[in-house]
C-alpha positions in Angstrom: 26.8 86.8 101.9 29.1 85.5 99.1 29.0 81.9 100.3 26.6 80.5 97.7 28.4 82.3 94.9 31.8 80.9 96.0 30.4 77.4 96.1 28.0 77.4 93.2 30.2 74.7 91.7 29.6 72.3 94.6 27.5 69.4 93.5 25.0 69.1 96.4 22.7 66.8 94.4 25.5 64.3 93.8 26.4 64.4 97.5 22.7 63.7 98.4 22.6 60.8 95.9 25.7 59.4 97.7 24.1 59.7 101.1 21.1 57.8 99.8 23.4 55.0 98.6 24.8 54.9 102.2 21.2 54.6 103.5 20.5 51.7 101.1 23.7 49.9 102.1 23.6 50.3 105.9 20.0 50.7 106.9 17.2 48.1 106.7 14.7 50.7 105.6 14.7 54.2 104.2 15.3 56.8 107.0 12.4 59.1 107.8 14.0 61.8 110.0 17.4 63.4 109.2 19.3 65.9 111.2 21.7 68.1 109.2 24.4 69.5 111.4 26.3 72.6 110.1 23.6 72.9 107.5 25.0 76.3 106.3 22.8 77.9 103.7 20.8 74.7 103.1 22.5 73.1 100.1 21.9 69.6 101.2 18.7 69.9 103.3 16.6 71.5 100.6 17.3 68.7 98.2 16.7 66.0 100.9 13.4 67.7 101.9 12.3 67.7 98.3 13.0 64.0 98.2 10.5 63.4 101.1 12.7 63.3 104.2 11.8 65.1 107.4 14.7 67.4 107.8 16.0 69.5 110.7 18.9 71.8 110.2 21.3 73.3 112.7 24.1 75.8 112.2 26.2 78.0 114.5 25.9 80.9 112.1 22.8 83.0 112.5 23.2 84.6 109.1 23.6 81.2 107.4 20.4 80.0 109.0 18.6 83.1 107.8 19.7 82.4 104.2 18.6 78.7 104.6 15.2 79.8 106.0 14.6 82.1 103.0 15.4 79.3 100.6 13.1 76.9 102.5 10.2 79.4 102.5 10.6 80.2 98.8 10.6 76.5 98.0 7.6 75.9 100.3 9.4 73.2 102.2 8.6 71.9 105.7 12.0 72.1 107.4 12.9 73.0 110.9 16.0 75.3 111.3 17.9 76.3 114.5 20.8 78.5 115.3 22.6 76.1 117.7 26.1 74.8 118.4 26.5 71.1 117.6 28.3 70.5 120.8 25.4 71.3 123.1 22.1 71.6 121.2 19.1 69.8 122.6 16.1 69.0 120.5 14.4 66.3 122.7 13.9 64.0 119.7 15.8 61.2 118.0 16.6 60.8 114.3 17.2 58.0 111.9 20.3 59.6 110.5 22.6 62.5 111.2 24.7 64.1 108.4 27.5 66.6 109.0 28.9 67.7 105.7 31.5 70.0 104.2 34.2 69.5 106.9 32.0 70.8 109.7 33.6 68.3 112.1 37.0 69.7 111.3 36.1 72.9 113.0 36.1 71.1 116.3 39.8 71.6 116.9 40.0 70.5 120.6 39.6 66.9 121.8 37.0 68.0 124.4 34.9 69.5 121.6 35.0 66.4 119.5 34.0 64.4 122.6 31.1 66.7 123.4 29.8 66.8 119.8 30.0 63.0 119.3 28.2 62.4 122.6 25.5 64.9 121.7 25.0 63.5 118.3 24.6 60.0 119.8 21.9 61.3 122.1 20.0 62.5 119.1 20.2 59.2 117.1 18.0 56.2 117.4 19.8 52.9 118.0 20.9 51.6 114.7 20.8 55.1 113.2 23.6 56.4 111.0 26.1 59.2 111.5 27.7 60.4 108.3 30.4 63.0 108.0 33.3 64.1 105.8 36.6 65.3 107.0 40.1 66.2 106.0 42.2 63.0 105.9 45.3 63.6 108.0 47.8 61.4 106.1 46.9 63.2 102.8 47.2 66.7 104.3 50.7 65.9 105.6 51.7 64.2 102.3 50.2 66.7 99.8 50.8 69.8 102.0 48.6 72.9 101.7 49.4 75.6 99.2 48.3 79.2 98.4 45.0 79.1 96.4 43.1 81.7 94.4 39.5 81.3 93.3 37.7 83.6 91.0 33.9 83.5 90.4 31.6 85.7 88.4 27.9 86.4 88.3 26.5 89.1 86.1 28.6 92.2 86.8 29.8 90.8 90.2 33.3 89.3 90.4 34.7 87.6 93.5 38.4 87.0 94.0 39.3 84.9 97.0 42.9 84.1 98.1 43.7 81.5 100.7 47.1 81.4 102.5 47.5 78.3 104.7 49.6 77.7 107.7 50.1 74.1 108.8 50.6 73.0 112.4 51.5 69.3 112.3 51.8 69.1 116.1 48.3 70.3 116.7 46.9 68.6 113.5 45.5 72.0 112.4 45.6 74.1 109.3 44.9 77.8 109.6 43.5 79.2 106.3 43.8 83.0 106.0 41.2 84.2 103.6 41.3 87.5 101.7 38.2 88.2 99.6 37.7 91.0 97.2 34.3 91.8 95.6 34.2 93.9 92.5 31.5 95.4 90.3 33.2 96.3 87.0 36.5 97.7 88.0 35.3 99.1 91.4 36.0 97.3 94.7 32.7 97.1 96.6 33.7 94.9 99.4 36.8 93.4 101.1 36.8 90.7 103.7 39.6 89.0 105.7 38.9 85.9 107.8 41.0 83.1 109.3 39.6 79.6 109.7 41.3 77.0 111.9 40.6 73.5 110.6 41.6 70.2 112.2 42.6 67.3 110.0 41.8 63.8 111.4 43.2 60.3 111.4 41.3 57.0 111.2 42.2 55.7 114.6 41.3 58.9 116.5 37.9 58.9 114.6 37.4 55.3 115.7 38.3 56.2 119.2 35.9 59.1 119.6 33.1 57.1 117.9 33.6 54.0 120.1 33.8 56.2 123.2 30.3 57.5 122.4 28.6 54.2 121.5 29.1 54.2 117.8 30.4 51.4 115.6 32.6 52.7 112.8 31.3 51.0 109.6 33.5 52.5 107.0 36.0 55.2 106.1 36.2 55.9 102.4 37.3 58.4 99.8 34.8 61.3 99.5 31.7 60.1 97.5 33.2 56.6 97.0 31.9 53.7 98.9 34.2 50.8 99.6 37.3 52.7 98.5 39.7 53.4 101.5 41.4 56.8 101.4 45.1 57.1 100.5 47.8 59.6 101.1 46.5 61.3 97.9 42.9 61.6 99.3 42.4 65.0 101.0 38.7 64.5 101.5 37.3 61.4 103.2 34.0 60.1 104.6 33.2 58.3 107.8 30.1 56.3 108.3 29.1 55.1 111.8 26.1 53.3 113.4 24.6 54.1 116.8 24.8 51.0 119.0 
């Protein structure tokens, strides 16, 4: 319920602009149907729907989908939304492009889950269609190393303090982020939440492997929101662009 407040500084419009640059570079014509996997509260799909694309959104979180559905209804947009798992959903239709943003792929920590997801995504893409996703770039994670972070956001009389304590497992290529969130109204604590998220950081050759195993051609790996700029050990966030073959 605090998700949109915590990420109100995220520039969804800029990210959608970037995806359209990818479409222009790698597709012969503008895509019509886009599938947004791990769509969350609808930050990307509402913008893309306003720009004229036929959008379908999927998320494993029922509460996230409900928030997205409320946004879509208020904006009077024609968007399909489903509470499905990206490893095994079945829509019986094919799309011109699949997007999977905000490190959704990184939540697939097991090899078999990556394999299932990539295979399922390929089933839902037209030949020549694009698969675009961002991820945590392994060489940078191991170089920079995660640290304790604190984020404070305010809206009217509501104040959110979120602390993140990370634990790195270099053998499993995972980072466990222990979240502790406190919500205050004035000086009074109204909510306190603790969660742990296990995230897998990925490396270029394993991404290439899983893509090629599932009939994709890897077109580019770049820094986040920067075409034609390969990531470095200082680039925590990276993008992968693949074509269904």
